[in-house]
N, C-alpha and C positions, 0 to 999 in steps of 0.2 A: 557547494559548489554545485551549479546547473549544467548538466552534461546534454548535449543536444544529440537527437540521433543521427547517425551518419547519413548523406544524402539518399542512399540506395533504400534508406529503413525509413525516411518523412512520412510515407502513406502507409508504414506497415501495417497498421491496425484495419486500416482497409481493406488492403490485398489479401490480408490473411481471411478476413470473413468473408472473401469473394472466391475464394480458392481452396482451404482447408475444406477436407474430406470429399469434395467434388470429383476426385479422381475416380475414371471407368479402369483402372487398372483392375487385374485380377491378383491380388498380392497374398501371401502368407510370409510373416514375419516373424522370427526368434530371437529374442533379446536376452542378452547375458551378461553379467558383471563381474569378473575375478575379483579375488580378494585383495588383490593389486590396483584396483580400480581400473582395469583395462575393459572398455567397453566393446564388446561384439552386438552385430548383426547379421543375420543369414536372412536374405530375402529370396523368395523365389515368385518368379510372375510366370503366369499362364498366357502363353501368345499363339493365337491360333491350334495347332496341335502339338506346339513344344512347351516346354519349361525352361525360362532363362533364370539362371541364379548369380548371386554376387552375395559377398563377404565384406562387412565394413568392421575396421576396428576403431576404435579413438582412446587417445590417453593424455593426460597430462602431468607433468611432473612439475609439480608446483615449486621446488626449492629453487630449481633453475629458472623457470618461466618457460621452459619447451614445450610445446605440446602436438601431438599428432592430430590433427581436428578431424580428420578424417583419411582414412587409408581403405581403398576400395579395390577389390579385386574380382573381375568379372569372368562369368562361365568360358569365356574365350580366351582367358589369361590378361587379359587388360587389366592395368593396374594404373591407379591416380594417387596420389599424395598430396594432401593439405596439411601443414604445418603452420606453425607459429612460435614466435618466440618475442617474450616480454621481459620487462625490466632492465631493459638496458640503459634506459633512461624514463623519467616519469611521464605516464602518460603514453609514452612510445611502444607500439607494438609491430615486429615485422611479420609480413605473412608470405607464402608460397603456395603456389597449385600448381602440380608438375606431372603429367602422365610418362609412361614407358616410352614415348618417341621422344622425349624431352621436349615439347611442347607445354604452354601452360602461363603462368602469371606470377611475377613478384611485386610486393608492393609494401606500403609502409602504413601506418595508423596512427593519430596523433590527437591526444584528447586533452584539452586546456579546459581552463575556467572558463566556461559558456562558448566553447568552440569546440568541432570535432572536424581532422583533415584526413582523407584518406586519396592514397595515389596507388594506381597498379599499372604496370607495364610487361607486356609479352617479352617472353625471354629471348624472343627472336629480335628485340627491340624495334620494333615495328611501329606500335601504337602505343600511345599511354592515355590512361583515364584519370583524372584528377577531380575530386569535389571537396566542398566546404560547406560547413553550417553552422550557425550561431543561434544562440537562444538569448532571449531577452525579455523578461516578463510573461513569461508563459509562451511567447512566440517563436517559432522554429523557422528560420527560412535558409535557403542557401542555393547552392547551383553547382553544375557538373559541367565538364568539357572533355570530349574525347578528341583526340590530336593522332593523326599519323606523323610519325618520326622522319626526317631526313634520311634519305635512302638513293634508292635509285629514281624517286620522285621527291621535288620538294616537300618540305613540312607543311600541313595543311590541317585545319580544324574539321573534323569529320562529322562531331554533333556537339550541343551545348543548349542546355536548358537550365530553368530555375524553380524554385518551389518557394511556398511559405504556406505555414501550418500552424493552427492554435485548438487549441481544447480546454476543457474542464470537466468537470465531474459529470460523466454520463455522455458527453457528447463532444465531437472532432469535426473539423472541418479543416480542408486543404484546398490550395490552386497549385498545380503544376503544370508544365509543359514537357511535350515531347517533340521528336522529329524537327529539331535544330528551331524550337520554340514557334514552330506552326500549328501545332495542337494543343488546346487548353483543356486540361482536365480538372474538373470541379468535383470533389469526392467530401461525404460527410457520413457521420454514422451517429446514431441516437439511441439511447437506451431508455426506454420510457418506465422501466422496470429492470430489478437485477438480473432476471433470467430470460430478458427480451431484448435483441440487439438488432435496430434496424440499420442498412447501409444503403448506398447510391453512389454511382459515379456516372459521370456525364461527362462526357469529350465532343469537344466542337473543333473543326478546322475551318476556320474564315475562309482560307483563299480558295478550297474546294466545296466549300457548304457541306463537307461530309460530318455527320455527327452520330453518336451513339449513346444509348443509356444502359445502365445496369443496375436493379434494385435485389435487394437481397434482405434476408431475415436470419437471426441465429436464435434459439428457442432451447433453452436448458430446461428438458422436463423435469430432472432429477438429478442427483450428484452424479448417476450412472449412464443418463441417456441424455444425446443433443440432437437436436432435430434442426437442418439446414436448407433454404432453400433461394434461388436467386432466378431471375428471368431476364432477359436482353432484348434489345429494342429489335433486334434481327428475328426475333420468334424462337428463340432456344429455351427450354426450361428446364431445370436443374433442380434435385432434392438429393439429400443424403441424412444420413443415422449414423450414429456412433454409440454403441453402447460396451459399458464395461459388465461383463458377465460376472467375474469374479476376480480375486486378487490375480493379477498375471494374463489376464485374456481380456482381448478385445476386440471386438466383431464390428465391421462396419458395411455399409451399401451404399451406393450411389446409382443415380438412374439420369438420363437426360433424352429430352425432346424436342424435336423440330415440330413447332405447331403447323409448319406445311404438310406434312405429311403423317406425322401422330407415330412416328417408328421409334421406340423406345430402346435406347443400349443401356446397358448395367453394367456396374463394377461391384467387386468385393473385395474385401480385406481383413485379414484374421492377424493380430498383433501377440504373441505366446510371450511372456517375460517383462 
């Protein structure tokens, strides 16, 4: 059975190449898994002259299909819970993301032979987002609709888009839309070698003539070190490196430079565990 990605993941391979490791945050993470498979992550981020921290945990009870996908407790006491329940029916999973103010989303995901459907609605029942994708002979295509539900105001579509993607060994390409199908996004990746991948994302809004281009590359120097770089059409240059020093210790650094003033910004991250 060929299972397509959900619409939000239709161009995940491109998005990951253009976002992974480029963060300018300065963070230290400590990860630990208990004997009962509860995953803990403690993260501290340096902001200005202060340090902001949070704790996350993840746990899955496989016999019941229930999972705490992410429970977050921030330094200020704010809490967010993301959970899911699978196994109620073949291919069906229920999801929920709610904070301590009882705001968030509830949803359902269904995967069948050659198609995937996802629906989310906010707990206040004011908006709904529904997407569907289908796979046929290596082609993934789908669409997404966002709607405001009837209440104080009548129901109305707030956004709608579509996309198609196709790929093979060492390459991938996709055409998607954003902003009510007003903007067209063409993306592609190509791997000329096992350790080198190039990526490009070009966007065009015909009505206004606005356009942008992002090009990037990922180079795996060795099993422990990965280099990344990207440049945008508005003159932003980015570079990042991730290095696994030893088992349970990964350090990384990133930089960003505006070609107009050449004033660099830096980020740093360290992960233990």
